[in-house]
C-alpha positions, 0 to 999 in steps of 0.5 A, a space after each residue: 454526375 462527375 463520374 460521367 464527364 470523362 465518358 462523355 468527353 471521350 465519346 465527343 472526342 472520338 466522334 470529332 476524330 472520325 469526322 476529321 478522318 472522313 473529311 480528309 480526301 473527301 473528293 477522292 472518297 466521293 469519286 470512289 463511291 460514285 464508281 462503286 454505284 455505277 459498277 453496281 448499277 451496270 451489273 444489276 441492269 444486266 439481269 433480266 426482269 419482268 415489268 408491266 407497262 402502259 402502252 398507247 393503243 393505235 388503230 392503223 390502216 383505216 380506209 380513206 372513206 371510213 372512220 371509227 365510230 366507237 372510242 378505243 381505250 387509251 392504253 393497254 397493260 402489257 407484261 414485257 421481259 428484258 434486261 434492266 438497262 433495256 427496260 429503262 431505255 424503253 421507259 425513257 423513249 416510250 417506244 412501244 404501242 399496241 397496233 390494230 390493223 384495220 386494212 381488212 375491216 369493213 364494218 366491225 371486227 373484234 380483235 383478240 389482243 396478243 403479244 404480236 399486236 405490240 410494236 416496239 418502235 425503237 431499238 430495244 435490245 433483248 425486250 420481248 412481249 410476254 402478255 397483253 394483260 388488259 384489255 384482252 380484246 377490243 371491238 372496232 366499229 367503222 362507219 362511212 366518213 361524211 361531211 355536211 354544211 349546217 346553219 348556225 343558230 344564235 342562243 342569245 337573250 336580248 333585254 332592250 333598254 326602254 324606247 329601243 328596238 332591234 332592226 333585222 335579225 342577228 347576223 352571224 359570220 360565218 352563218 354556217 359550218 362544215 361538220 365531218 365524222 361518222 355518217 350515222 352521227 353527222 346525219 342526226 345534226 341539223 344545226 349548230 348553236 352559239 354558246 348561250 349569252 345575255 345582253 341587258 339594257 341594250 341601247 347600241 349595236 352588238 358586235 361580238 365574237 362568240 364561241 360555238 357550243 360543243 356538238 352533241 357527239 365528240 366524234 364529229 368535228 367542226 371546222 370553226 370554233 367561234 363566229 362574229 355576231 352583229 345586231 343593229 339596235 336603234 331608238 324606237 320610232 312611230 310613223 303614221 302613213 295614210 292614203 296607202 292604195 289597196 290593190 287587187 291581185 289576180 282579178 279576172 281579166 274581163 272584169 273591172 275591180 273597185 275597192 271600197 274604200 280604196 286606201 288605208 292608214 296605219 302606224 309603223 313602228 321600228 328603228 329611228 334610222 330605218 323609219 326616217 329613210 323609209 319611202 311610203 312606196 315600200 309599204 304595199 297593201 293588196 287583196 288576192 282575188 284567188 284567195 277570197 274567191 268563194 269565201 262567204 261575205 263581201 268584205 275582206 282584210 288587206 295583206 300588208 307588205 312592209 320592209 324587214 325590221 318594221 312592224 305595224 298596228 292600227 290599220 284603218 279600215 280593217 276590211 274592204 269591199 270588192 266590187 266587180 263589173 264586167 267590162 263592155 267589149 269595144 
């Protein structure tokens, strides 16, 4: 083992001397290395190369009253040729795209893709387009552009707390939206919807901003993405009304009409605030003579009109007799 000690010592000594030699004037040596790399890079990038790149596809010169119906590929694979430095410059600037000129397209057209469709949008020196590899063709389908206003419908589930009720319908602001896009798609959409939402154990009014659900077609645009909703929640109250007169509408002018009995009673249900402010004259009961004329029997139910947000039950009596008497001339 002692025989190897001098050998190991000489190896370590040589390595140390080499490292010292390299560290001497390391800045100058680094500069020389960088210059050499730069010269090599300059020389090598003067050579010509072939390269395949992805370029975006753009449809241009579409008529104002037309719109694309089909979706185009995002990119095309194109083989280009040029000096190394020009290819690097093109890659950095992203200065190329494949254009489809639609100025003469009325409904549809299939484009066979050729190098002339590739537009170099920035100075690119010696670069030429050799081939469009994929896709080899693109079919364009155009449709008339149309806008239409459609209503918004809420997709909301309500679970009321016991003893509470809703007053009126859900209010949506705005209550309609403007959609635009290809006529054949716009014509199939009759309403927009809010995103689904659920409210549990409701005791107080709902005030919330909610997103609209996506339209069924990606090619149709919508002018708003969210709406405000409001719903009035009140404690449930019952109120009994009696002595409501029963009228007869559309009776013959030469006849006097009597209703037997002449009044009815019922129980109203609704929000406490609404019922407390309700006037008994806002509840109307009537029988339309035009609707009952010619019907069998001589007793008929009354039609009851009441304010929105109020329901009724326990109408008494349920039917009424109509007695007609001819008026005597004066």
